[in-house]
C-alpha positions as CSV (number, residue, x, y, z in Angstrom):
1,X,20.2,-3.8,-5.3
2,X,16.7,-2.7,-4.3
3,X,14.6,-4.8,-1.9
4,X,11.0,-4.1,-1.1
5,X,9.4,-5.8,2.0
6,X,5.7,-5.4,2.9
7,X,4.1,-6.5,6.1
8,X,0.8,-6.0,8.0
9,X,-1.8,-7.9,6.0
10,X,-4.3,-10.3,7.4
11,X,-7.9,-11.2,7.9
12,X,-10.2,-8.5,9.2
13,X,-14.0,-8.2,9.6
14,X,-15.9,-5.5,7.6
15,X,-15.5,-2.2,9.3
16,X,-12.2,-3.1,10.7
17,X,-8.7,-1.6,10.2
18,X,-5.3,-2.7,9.2
19,X,-2.0,-0.9,8.8
20,X,0.5,-2.0,6.1
21,X,4.2,-1.2,6.1
22,X,6.6,-1.2,3.3
23,X,10.4,-0.8,3.8
24,X,12.7,-0.3,0.8
25,X,16.4,-0.6,0.6
26,X,18.4,1.5,-1.8
27,X,18.8,5.3,-2.1
28,X,16.7,5.5,-5.2
29,X,13.6,4.5,-3.3
30,X,12.6,7.6,-1.3
31,X,9.0,7.7,-0.1
32,X,8.2,10.2,-2.9
33,X,8.6,7.5,-5.6
34,X,6.8,4.7,-3.7
35,X,3.2,3.6,-3.8
36,X,0.7,1.0,-2.8
37,X,-1.1,-1.1,-5.4
38,X,-3.5,-4.0,-5.1
39,X,-4.7,-6.9,-7.2
40,X,-7.9,-8.7,-6.6
41,X,-8.6,-12.2,-8.1
42,X,-9.4,-11.8,-11.8
43,X,-8.7,-8.1,-11.8
44,X,-5.9,-5.9,-13.0
45,X,-3.4,-4.4,-10.5
46,X,-4.5,-0.9,-9.6
47,X,-2.9,2.0,-7.8
48,X,-4.3,2.5,-4.3
49,X,-2.2,5.4,-3.0
50,X,1.0,7.2,-3.4
51,X,3.0,10.2,-2.1
52,X,4.0,12.6,-4.9
53,X,7.3,14.4,-5.2
54,X,5.7,17.6,-3.9
55,X,4.6,15.7,-0.8
56,X,0.9,15.5,-1.7
57,X,-1.0,12.3,-1.8
58,X,-3.1,10.5,-4.5
59,X,-5.7,8.0,-3.8
60,X,-8.0,5.7,-5.8
61,X,-11.5,7.0,-5.7
62,X,-12.6,3.7,-4.1
63,X,-10.5,4.3,-1.0
64,X,-10.6,8.1,-0.5
65,X,-11.7,9.0,3.0
66,X,-10.9,5.5,4.3
67,X,-7.2,4.9,3.6
68,X,-4.2,7.1,4.5
69,X,-0.7,6.8,3.1
70,X,2.2,8.2,5.1
71,X,5.9,7.8,5.1
72,X,9.1,8.1,7.0
73,X,11.8,9.2,4.6
74,X,14.6,8.6,7.1
75,X,13.6,4.9,7.1
76,X,12.6,4.7,3.4
77,X,9.3,3.3,4.7
78,X,5.7,4.0,3.7
79,X,2.6,3.0,5.5
80,X,-1.0,2.5,4.5
81,X,-3.6,2.9,7.2
82,X,-6.8,1.2,6.1
83,X,-10.0,2.0,8.0
84,X,-13.6,1.1,7.4
85,X,-12.6,-1.9,5.4
86,X,-15.1,-3.5,3.1
87,X,-15.1,-6.9,1.3
88,X,-14.2,-5.2,-1.9
89,X,-10.9,-4.3,-0.4
90,X,-9.8,-7.9,-0.4
91,X,-6.7,-8.2,-2.5
92,X,-3.0,-8.8,-2.5
93,X,-1.4,-5.4,-1.7
94,X,1.9,-4.6,-3.3
95,X,4.4,-1.8,-2.5
96,X,6.4,-0.5,-5.4
97,X,9.4,1.8,-5.9
98,X,9.1,3.8,-9.2
99,X,6.7,1.1,-10.5
100,X,9.8,-0.9,-11.3
101,X,10.7,-2.6,-8.1
102,X,8.0,-4.6,-6.4
103,X,7.6,-6.4,-3.1
104,X,6.2,-9.9,-2.7
105,X,2.8,-8.6,-1.7
106,X,0.7,-9.1,1.4
107,X,-2.8,-10.6,1.5
108,X,-5.6,-8.5,2.9
109,X,-8.9,-10.3,3.4
110,X,-12.0,-8.6,4.6
111,X,-14.7,-11.1,5.6
112,X,-17.0,-11.9,8.4
């Protein structure tokens, strides 16, 4: 059974930083099939960042240059380092394995 657990959300002021962590159980969830998504109130869930099977990274245009995804394959854990946060980054952030298995989400609120 696959279990996805996110952590690291919270309240931060504009310009601040947060680091999210996502640990996955199950051998089918290597870091190369995991990604970070977010959903703001009234909006659709969107891809934020992922690591591809070739080891490269993909980012939403809105977070390029500010967010960095990384992973530890030995731990089946991916991280999302979020810098220069802006209020528009406020959302529930979800980690997913293969876009099939999802964590419970962690709230990120950027506000002064």
